[in-house]
Every structure is written in C-alpha cells, then in structure tokens.
N, C-alpha and C positions, 0 to 999 in steps of 0.2 A: 656745628650747625648743620641741621638737616632741613630739607625741604619736602612738601608732599601737596598734592592737589587738593582743593577745598571739596566737599561734597558737591554733587552735581546741580544741587539747586543753587550754588552760587557761582558755578560757572558761567561766565558770560563772555569768554574770549573766542574768536575765531580761531585762535593759535592754541586753544588747549585748556583754558581756565586759570584762575587764579592760583599763585605759588606762595606759600608763606615761607620767609626765612626766619628761624627761629633764634632769636635773641634772648637776652635776660630782661629786658627793659619794656617800654611801652608799645603797643601796637600801631603802627601808621597805615593806613588803607591809601594804595597808591594806585592810580590808573595811567598805562601807558597806550596811547593811541597813535600808530603807526601802520602803514599798509606793507612794509617791508618786514616780512615775517622773520627772516633771519637777523634782522638788525634788532627787531623788538624783542625777541627771545634772548640773545645775547645781552642787550640794555638791561632786560629784568635780572640776569644774573649778576650782572655789575652792581644794580641799586640793592640788591640782597646782600651782596659781598661787603659793598661799602658802609651800609646802614649796620649789619652784623658787626663790623669792626666798631661800631660806637655802641654795642649792646643793644640796639634797637630791633624790635620784632617787627617785620613788615609783610603786609598782604599785597601782593602786586598782581593787578588784573591787568590782561592785553586785550586791546581792541584794535581791529584792522580797520573799522568805518567809524566814521565821526559819528553818524546816525544811531548806531548801536550804543555808543558811550553816552549819547545825550538821552537814548530810551532809558537807559539803566539809571541815570539819574533822575530820570522822571518818575520811573518806578520806585524810587526811594534809596537808591543805593547812595552809600555816603563815601565821598574821597576827600582825604585832606590835601592831596598832592597831584597834580595832571602832567603827565608829559605828555606835549602836544606836537605831532609832526605838522607843520604848516601846510605843505602842499599834498593833495591828493587828487591824482589823476590830472595833474597840471592846473588845478585850481585851488584857491588859497581857503580850502575848507577847515583848515585847523583855527585861523582866525575868526572865520565866520561861527565855528563850533563854540569858540572862547567867549565871542560877544553874546552868543544866544545863552550861554549858561549864566553869565554875569546877568543878564536881564531876568533870567527866571530864580536869580536869588542865590547862586551858586558861590560860596564864599571860600572854595578851595584854591590853594596856591597853584599858580599856572608857571610850568616851564616851557617854553617854544623850542622846538628842535626843527633845524633848517639846513640843507648844504648850502645854503647862501646867506649872507647878513643883509640881504636887501628889504626883507621885511621887517627888520627890527622896530623901525620908527611907527611902521604900521601896528605893531602890537602894543604901544604903550596905552591904547584906549583902554584895555582891560585890566592894566595895572599888573602885568606878569612878575613874577619873581626872578625870572632870568630868561636869556635868550642863549641857547647853545646851538654851535655852527658844527655841524657834520663834517668829517669825523669829530666826536666829541673827546677831546683831552680830558684824561684822568683829573687833573686838577681844576678843571672848569666844572666838570660833574662834582667833585667835591665842594667847589665855593658854592653850588647850588644847593646842595644838600645842608651845608653850615648855615646858610642863610634861612632855610626851612625849618631846621631844627632850633635856631635861636627864636623864631617867631612861635613854635609850637612845642613848650617845654613840657615834658611828660607830666601827667598828673597823678599818674599809676606806677607801682612796682610790683613786679610779679616775683613772689616768693613761694618757696617749696614747704609744704606743710604735710601732715600725716592724710590729708585728704587729697593730696596731689597739690598741683600748682594754684595758687590765689592769687587774684588782682589785689593789691592794697590800695585804696585810695589816699592819699599822702594828706590832703586836707581833712582828713577823718582821723589821723594820726596825731596824738600827744607826744608819744615818745617811744624809742625802740630800746628795749632792754635786752643785753646778752646775758645768759646763764648757761656756762658750760657751751656746746654747739648750738643751744636754741636760742633765737631770738623772739621775743615777746613783744608783741604789737600791741601797745596801750592805746585805745581809742578814746575821742572826746565823749562818747557816750557810756564810757566806763567798762566797755566789754574789752576782752584781749583776744588776740589771735597767736598760737604758737607755732613759729615756723623753722627752718634750719638755715644756718649759714653763719657767716662771720659779720661783726659790726664793720670791719674794713670793706669787706667785698660790698656790703649794703651802701656804706658812705660814697664809695667810688660811683656807683649807680645813680645816686639821688640828685636833682637838680641843683644846680650852683645856689649858694646864698639861701636855703630853705631850712636847713637843719644845722644846728652846731653839736658838737660833740663835746661836752662839759668835763667828762670823766670815760675811763676807758671802759666802762660798761654801759653808757648811755648815749642815744643820739635824740637828740630834742628839738620838736617843731619850732621854730622862733615865731610863727604865729601864735602858739599856744603859751607862752611865756607871759606870766604876770609880772614878776617881779624877781629880782637877783639880790640877795641878801646874805653876807656873812657865810659865802662859801657854798650857798644853796640856790637852788632855782624854785620859784613856785610857778605850777603851770595852772591851766585853766580849770583843771579838774579838782585843784586843791592839793595834789600831791607835790612832795617835795623832791628833788634831785640834786643829788651832790654835786658840787663843782671842785675839782682838783685845785690846791692852790698855784700850780704851777700854770694851770689854765686859767686861771681867774680872770687875768688881766685880757686873754684873747676873747674870752666868753663876753665881757663886758662890751668890748668892741665890736663883736659880730651882733649884739643886740642894738647898739646905736646905730650902726650901719644899715640893718635892717630897717630901724624905724626911719630911717633918712630916706631909703629908698620908697617904703611905702608912702612916706609924706610928698615926695617927688612925683607920685603915680597920681596924686590927685591935684 
C-alpha cells in the first residue's frame, strides 16, 4: 500500500491535507477532527492500515478545528465516516459540531473520541456509531470499523485493465467470466469490460451474498439470475451460464437464501 497527498484543491487539513491509503476495494471518505496534531496524524495512519488490511481504499482528511470541518461539509465535501474529538479548548465543541451537522442533514457515521467516558451519554442524541476512549485500544478501533463496514457495503470494485484501474459498479454487472488471466465483465446493458486478475482474487473482494460461483469460470450476480434449470443459469440479458454438477445444490441454495434475504428486507 502507498500513500500520497491529494492535489492542493482537495487539501483541507491544518495538519497537511488528505492522505489516501491504496487498497483494492471501495473508496471511503473519512474525516478526523482533533486539535492534537501528533494524535491525529498517528490515528490517520492507524485507519489507513486497518482498512488496508480489509482491502479498502480510504481518503482520510484531518481537521484541527470543528468550524473548519463544518465549513468543508457546507461547501460540499462528502464524508462517510467522521471521527470527532469531544473536547476542544476545554469546551464540548465536538458534541456541538455533531449536532449541527445532523441538523444540516449530514448522514455520515460519527465516532466520538475522548480521554474520558463521561460524555458518552450526551453523545446519544446524534446516534453515534461508537464512542472511543483515549488511548484507543486497537480492538476498540477494529470494532468501530467493523460496524462502519457492515453498514457501508461497497457497491464498486476496482480492477486493472489496459486503460489503467477502472471502477466497476457491481449493480451493473450480470456476471464475470475468466478467460486465461483476463476477467470479462459482462454488464446488464450488454456491454463488457476486459480486466486482469483471477476469479478467486475477485471473489474474495466482493461483498458477501451478492455473487455466486456456479462454475470455475464464472461469478454471477444473484440479482441478475432469472432461473436455474438443468445445470444452467439464465440471467436477465438472456444469456445462459453453465452450472457444474458438483456445485448445483449449493447454487440452488444460494439463490433461495438470496430470495429470502430480499423478502425479509421489505
């Protein structure tokens, strides 16, 4: 994984701008607001490392002043996760910032940080994802990130092609097909994209319960399956995909389980 600063137009941190941690998965935009420079910079590296272990790409922007973060959001910056220190200059500006952002319609997940647990009850009004007490134990940070990732399942995957890295929107994919070391991305609009990699690597990076592997050469979007008949899947584009005899029962069960999950969501 490598790190680099974003172009000057994207830098909003009093501590030196945004840093991206390069993984192979989705991009998550994160802001950390804390007036302790040493803590904030070290915490940024911990976030990048923790998400990198999950193959997630993250852009982490540091703010030393709650007003600066508030202005950033007002100007259109979009963050999915905010880590907010509770106390600034002996006042509870972090709590007030969170309340202000919620009133303005900011739906980002919020994690509060403080050297004291005393403000935890007061933080409930903004429905935080977590409350972390400094010094922040690694297992506590991992728990907060797991909660965040469970709520924010990636909808894209980044693959390498002859044009460089491309973002593939998973909802647009009908199925992936492997041919030698090339992955052919078949889309619902009947277009395709040729990328490089293996199906096993790709399968490991996809959100759980979204694709099924009916054959060693295919990964199929469960939302795009129309029917399964006699060792074949038919997808929404009318194409048919072979199902190996060994996997037939497991594929049938995956389709049933997917239908049950969708029904339970309504």
